[in-house]
C-alpha positions as CSV (number, residue, x, y, z in Angstrom):
1,M,14.1,2.6,15.4
2,D,14.1,6.4,15.7
3,A,11.1,8.5,14.1
4,T,13.4,11.2,13.2
5,L,14.6,9.0,10.6
6,L,11.6,9.2,8.7
7,P,10.8,12.1,6.2
8,K,10.4,15.2,8.1
9,S,7.3,16.1,6.2
10,W,5.9,12.8,8.0
11,N,3.4,14.0,10.8
12,I,3.5,10.7,12.8
13,D,1.1,11.8,15.6
14,Q,-1.7,12.3,12.8
15,I,-1.1,8.9,10.9
16,L,-1.5,7.3,14.3
17,E,-4.4,9.4,15.3
18,D,-6.1,8.7,12.3
19,L,-5.4,4.9,12.5
20,D,-6.6,4.7,15.5
21,L,-10.1,6.5,15.0
22,H,-10.4,5.4,11.8
23,G,-8.4,2.4,10.7
24,F,-6.6,4.3,7.7
25,A,-4.6,7.1,7.2
26,M,-2.9,9.1,4.3
27,L,0.3,10.8,3.6
28,D,0.9,13.2,0.7
29,D,3.7,14.3,-1.1
30,A,5.2,11.1,1.4
31,Y,8.7,11.7,-0.7
32,S,11.2,14.1,-2.4
33,P,10.3,14.6,-6.1
34,E,13.6,13.1,-6.7
35,Y,13.0,9.7,-5.2
36,Q,9.5,9.6,-6.6
37,Q,10.9,10.0,-10.0
38,Q,14.0,7.3,-9.3
39,V,11.5,4.6,-7.8
40,L,8.8,5.5,-10.8
41,A,11.9,4.7,-13.1
42,E,12.9,1.5,-11.4
43,C,8.8,0.1,-11.9
44,S,8.8,1.0,-15.0
45,Q,12.1,-0.7,-16.7
46,N,11.0,-4.1,-14.8
47,L,7.5,-4.1,-16.4
48,D,8.5,-6.9,-18.2
49,Q,8.9,-8.8,-15.4
50,F,5.4,-8.3,-13.8
51,R,3.4,-11.3,-13.8
52,E,-0.4,-11.7,-13.2
53,A,-1.2,-11.6,-9.5
54,A,-3.0,-14.8,-8.2
55,I,-5.6,-15.4,-5.5
56,Q,-4.1,-18.4,-3.1
57,N,-3.3,-20.9,-5.4
58,G,-4.1,-19.6,-9.0
59,V,-4.9,-17.0,-11.1
60,V,-8.6,-15.6,-10.7
61,S,-9.4,-12.7,-13.1
62,K,-12.8,-12.5,-11.7
63,I,-11.1,-11.1,-8.7
64,R,-8.4,-9.0,-9.7
65,S,-6.5,-8.4,-12.7
66,D,-3.2,-6.6,-11.7
67,H,0.1,-7.8,-12.4
68,I,2.8,-7.6,-9.8
69,L,6.6,-8.0,-9.3
70,W,7.7,-8.7,-5.6
71,I,10.3,-6.3,-4.5
72,H,14.0,-8.3,-4.2
73,E,17.1,-7.4,-3.2
74,N,18.2,-5.9,-6.8
75,L,15.0,-3.4,-6.6
76,S,17.1,-1.2,-4.5
77,I,15.2,2.0,-4.6
78,A,11.8,0.3,-3.9
79,Q,13.9,-1.3,-1.1
80,Q,14.4,2.3,0.3
81,H,10.6,2.4,0.5
82,T,10.2,-0.7,2.8
83,Q,12.9,0.0,5.2
84,T,11.4,3.6,5.6
85,L,8.0,1.4,6.3
86,L,9.7,-1.0,8.8
87,T,10.9,2.5,10.8
88,L,7.6,3.2,10.8
89,A,6.2,0.2,12.2
90,E,8.1,0.4,14.8
91,Q,6.0,3.5,15.9
92,F,3.1,1.6,15.2
93,N,4.4,-1.1,17.5
94,Q,5.1,1.8,20.3
95,A,1.4,3.1,20.1
96,F,-0.6,0.0,19.4
97,Y,1.9,-2.9,20.4
98,L,1.5,-4.8,17.5
99,G,5.0,-6.3,17.5
100,I,5.5,-5.9,13.3
101,R,8.5,-7.9,12.4
102,E,8.7,-7.7,8.8
103,V,7.6,-5.8,5.3
104,E,6.5,-7.8,2.6
105,A,5.8,-5.7,-0.8
106,H,5.3,-5.9,-4.5
107,F,5.1,-3.5,-7.4
108,A,1.6,-3.3,-8.9
109,S,0.3,-2.3,-12.2
110,Y,-3.2,-2.2,-13.1
111,Q,-3.6,-1.5,-17.1
112,A,-7.0,-0.2,-18.6
113,G,-9.9,-1.7,-17.2
114,S,-8.1,-3.6,-14.5
115,F,-9.4,-3.9,-10.8
116,Y,-9.5,-5.9,-7.7
117,A,-12.8,-6.8,-5.9
118,L,-13.7,-6.4,-2.5
119,H,-11.5,-8.4,-0.3
120,R,-9.4,-8.1,3.1
121,D,-5.7,-8.5,2.9
122,N,-6.1,-10.4,6.2
123,P,-9.6,-12.4,6.2
124,Q,-10.4,-13.9,9.7
125,Q,-7.0,-13.0,10.9
126,K,-6.0,-16.1,8.9
127,N,-2.3,-14.4,8.3
128,D,-0.2,-12.2,10.1
129,R,-0.6,-9.1,7.8
130,V,-1.8,-6.0,10.2
131,I,-1.3,-2.9,8.1
132,S,-1.3,-2.6,4.7
133,A,0.2,0.5,2.4
134,V,-0.1,1.5,-0.9
135,Y,2.2,4.1,-2.2
136,Y,1.1,5.6,-5.8
137,L,4.0,5.8,-8.3
138,H,2.2,7.0,-11.7
139,P,3.0,10.4,-12.3
140,E,-0.2,12.3,-12.6
141,W,-3.8,11.0,-12.2
142,Q,-7.4,12.6,-12.8
143,T,-10.7,11.3,-10.8
144,D,-12.0,10.3,-14.0
145,W,-9.3,8.0,-14.5
146,G,-10.8,5.8,-12.0
147,G,-8.6,3.4,-9.9
148,Q,-9.7,4.8,-6.5
149,L,-9.5,2.6,-3.4
150,R,-12.7,1.8,-2.1
151,L,-12.4,1.1,1.9
152,Q,-14.7,0.2,4.5
153,D,-13.5,2.4,7.7
154,K,-13.2,1.0,11.0
155,H,-17.0,2.3,11.6
156,G,-18.4,0.8,8.8
157,A,-18.5,4.1,6.3
158,W,-17.2,3.3,3.0
159,Q,-14.2,6.0,2.1
160,I,-12.7,6.8,-1.4
161,I,-9.1,7.4,-1.6
162,E,-7.8,8.8,-4.8
163,P,-4.4,7.4,-5.9
164,R,-2.8,10.7,-6.2
165,P,1.1,10.5,-7.3
166,N,3.4,10.3,-4.1
167,R,0.7,9.5,-1.8
168,I,0.5,6.6,0.8
169,A,-2.2,5.2,2.0
170,I,-1.8,3.5,5.3
171,F,-4.9,0.7,6.4
172,Q,-5.9,-2.2,8.6
173,S,-5.3,-5.4,6.6
174,D,-8.9,-6.7,8.1
175,L,-10.6,-3.8,6.6
176,L,-12.8,-4.5,3.6
177,H,-11.6,-2.6,0.0
178,E,-11.3,-2.8,-3.3
179,V,-9.8,-1.1,-6.3
180,L,-12.2,0.7,-8.3
181,P,-11.5,-0.1,-12.6
182,A,-8.8,2.5,-13.9
183,T,-8.9,3.5,-17.5
184,Q,-5.4,4.5,-17.3
185,Q,-1.8,2.7,-16.2
186,R,-2.1,2.8,-12.5
187,L,1.3,1.9,-10.9
188,S,1.9,1.3,-7.2
189,I,4.2,-0.4,-4.2
190,T,1.4,-2.6,-2.3
191,A,3.1,-3.6,1.1
192,W,2.2,-5.4,4.4
193,L,3.6,-4.9,7.8
194,R,3.4,-8.3,9.0
195,S,3.1,-9.7,12.9
196,G,1.8,-12.5,14.6
197,N,-0.5,-10.1,16.5
198,Q,-4.1,-9.3,16.0
199,L,-4.8,-5.4,15.5
200,W,-7.0,-3.7,18.0
């Protein structure tokens, strides 16, 4: 896949450098306002299909309290985002030899008071998630609304990532992170770039 197929505003070299140096990267103003509105509308129109998220074999409200809807073929607008991530994954494969083969993703809704406690998306390399990507869909956000992504970078320093609209947070799936409680509805697409290889 060709990097020219990615949005022109994406600085691929900066993303690769930030991932390599820190284990995470951010993309602001990721997509056009038109696409941002379309994918938000698709998410909002399907909220009645969202289900309480589970940990392994069951729902564990002490760990997480968000609701999700897995991206499927009928969610064509969201699938445009996952296809873009596949194109981005090819850049990761070339730079870091990750062998990423697929993307899995779901819409996520955090209502007021919702959270996701400290965890890793790929604990002890037990699954093939190597890169995580969170795309924030809500139309506006204020810092005092909470809902930040708190992440421990590859050097052990804690970073706070604000869930700004139209921002994508990209990070190694083995990094410890959490979603702080939000006071407003927080909408996103959470995606994992999957491979059988370990990361770095």
